[in-house]
Steps between C-alpha positions, in 0.01 A plus 500: 500500500522136615205264516369409842625162619169315453465626143861416426462144630183456294673620189801273551269201551345591168846499341598166651170343386582578141847354534345154446275580205584323175686724256215583263465817295184696559322641196585868519238767551648816353482794739411852388801719431642646821738789549773273638583131503778416744646151473717391791709206382590320823787251501460379859663161458763601755539636853274799425179296479353629827554860394306436178192409701536816709523709183185330362319596819620855452372509141165347598440771758445724197381260229424555133241742363358598162806724458761260637582133445737352758633167375743244636683211341631299794775238486487321835740274690458126443222552244530448127381762256370844587177631650322805363271723704314825475528687828158621608397671823605273790543195277701340223276384216645190335540521122711209376792269562756491220736237365671279760820537297513873576762587760448874460839581355468430130431807282190328360356471853513878536365558149209264566419673828491840334290362214248375755490837675460703181246275325275432798542823699560773239599849610625829365824464696701203626748437778700178534656441843768232541490376861795298626872516570714724282874542481555777245744454216741256667516141373359287785588151385426244768828375639712778346495731801585369844396756764584251773864507374525878482396537133177693545286697257305664782605627841462184718348697789221627275440149365468359852235755597289513184313207335466699175867441419538149642550274198627162611826410328556854368486737796461241776660167579320210328337254735603134503161416355553730204829328413302182431258665259507437129625822346449398139325829423770716656613789279859458389549778245744775583275769358212477743373739761157474642182544691213262596708238678341158552693343788356153446598454134796739529389691193439869444418743222810667364492866403550394140198269522301777666586728208381232257174465689442876511570531127244229426244660730541836330475361147243224534302560820480881510516537121796735490434691822741506792412379849423819691672394824735211569525457875762287668399412854846352543849603606761714323326545163494882462814497288607681185572163342153361581329814373705498182415133443123566522467854360359397161209311656407693816424865577579513874704271727420493873764321705748527787871580486551321831381170642124516556347427838321168541145638486569665166262761362211657688234381255187618677629857523562562131213281377254706704610805305406356160201280584237757405694772321679570174874491562787552257797260493723776640261561790472131581877446487558799725233379741659154528821672610320736738301222668813288531665788686201549729492130585868471593625839617387456863607134507853498355748736337644251254280512191479643148238511225484695176304558180711542186393643165651252254461743210806672651726195499660585166581848632660348809710272282609792278584720799712228659677443169601868507624469857711197405632673187609815685644290784718323244601836351618616842695179552668534160598855593678366811249660735480306828148377433562152643502622858195719439289214375630264770402743774160552340431127482612437858299787649172471306186318618528123457259227599486157662614366165837673535558523124188712448517877553250781473568672167404850615719468808797376297472781246465759778812372679688483171411861419635608840827318442548636145417849623798480738743435210687784326268668251553423133291465187484123546397508865239765419359280224490206741325704770240615247439141392464380861266788585283421197492133606381593849217708357389222265486252789288746696253542214489123436391406853132588539500427873732347757523435869779385729538446872749703701772235468478533121411867469741563209317245285307686230322219321733336247803278559775371270759224508844620614709223660805578709693203365413213270248580226251216467542334161126508438489879511651530153196319362245755620341735246629802690860378509491413131346828386662753735853599606441412866693174483797694361496714815482190720797347320711818491422618854462180700485619860664261745 
């Protein structure tokens, strides 16, 4: 449901009016405990700013209720600090403007936002939605990748057509104006991957920083409880590595394996379903995926969205360790496993980020290739391990959707490059604690 044009214009005038209010904290009035508090943390200091306003309109068509708090922390272009609102029916109710030093990408910014949401708008269940660009597990250092010179993280055609993945200086050519900017805050570590890109300051929140923030939120804000749902209204974040990084602090991850479309989530559709009812985290996560499918399926056939049970991430890691172990056993026994795994990697479902593949699709193709080899004890053990891995992936994904062009995508991707392995990958929790990097090193598909 979209607001009528007159209502939308009125609401946006309301927003713009508050853009000039002095940054003063309002004495909080604590709300009664709701069923759900949903905090949408919007880093719109980039080319997605117009889409943020459209999403706010979508949220306001439903509005908060006594069972549901819809909250926004909004980082806007060319404005210092962040603006906090409660989304009510057909309007955004101003709450506060926070520190001008906040650029939205420091872990403490996210911790403070969640502290505000929990202390002022308490609920039985919480969802934190990160709204912005995302680029999965790859290290997106500004200036390191040069898509205009043929060194591209993402398929250039997809980048050209979709604002969600257009990050100036990373996936698109930097403008002359941007060359003159002061990049003093630019990340320079080799161990950084990220989300929440701020195009003006050229900063972002790395996955490691996100993990730090989530750990703090669990321990100090939620007093030992996990966030029920972590949503990523961003590109390419439904990865094994992302889930593994956040599993100790979050119950369910909702994200996309592929590049998201510019509009992002269909907020009004799933918010309507929980406004006046009691909904479990599993039901809400599944409904976000279902409403995403309904919104896009008659518009495009190039989309994915999934809900992942992070309690299963250790099982996924253990199952993949067995697959790697038995693969190595076959190789040591001089079984022609190299060609089997190469064919599986080349024929499985991959995405616009060509080094990301759907895990279920890869394991399914790998099983087919191993099944064509001469039968032996070692190949049988490998087939059993692959089959078990497939089943664990299926039970880990609570819901998924994919357009016809990506119909083999089953909800969870993994890093599997066809050449150079990014140096930063070795620093991820998953690479350090699993055998997956051993497989990438031993069976580098070129």
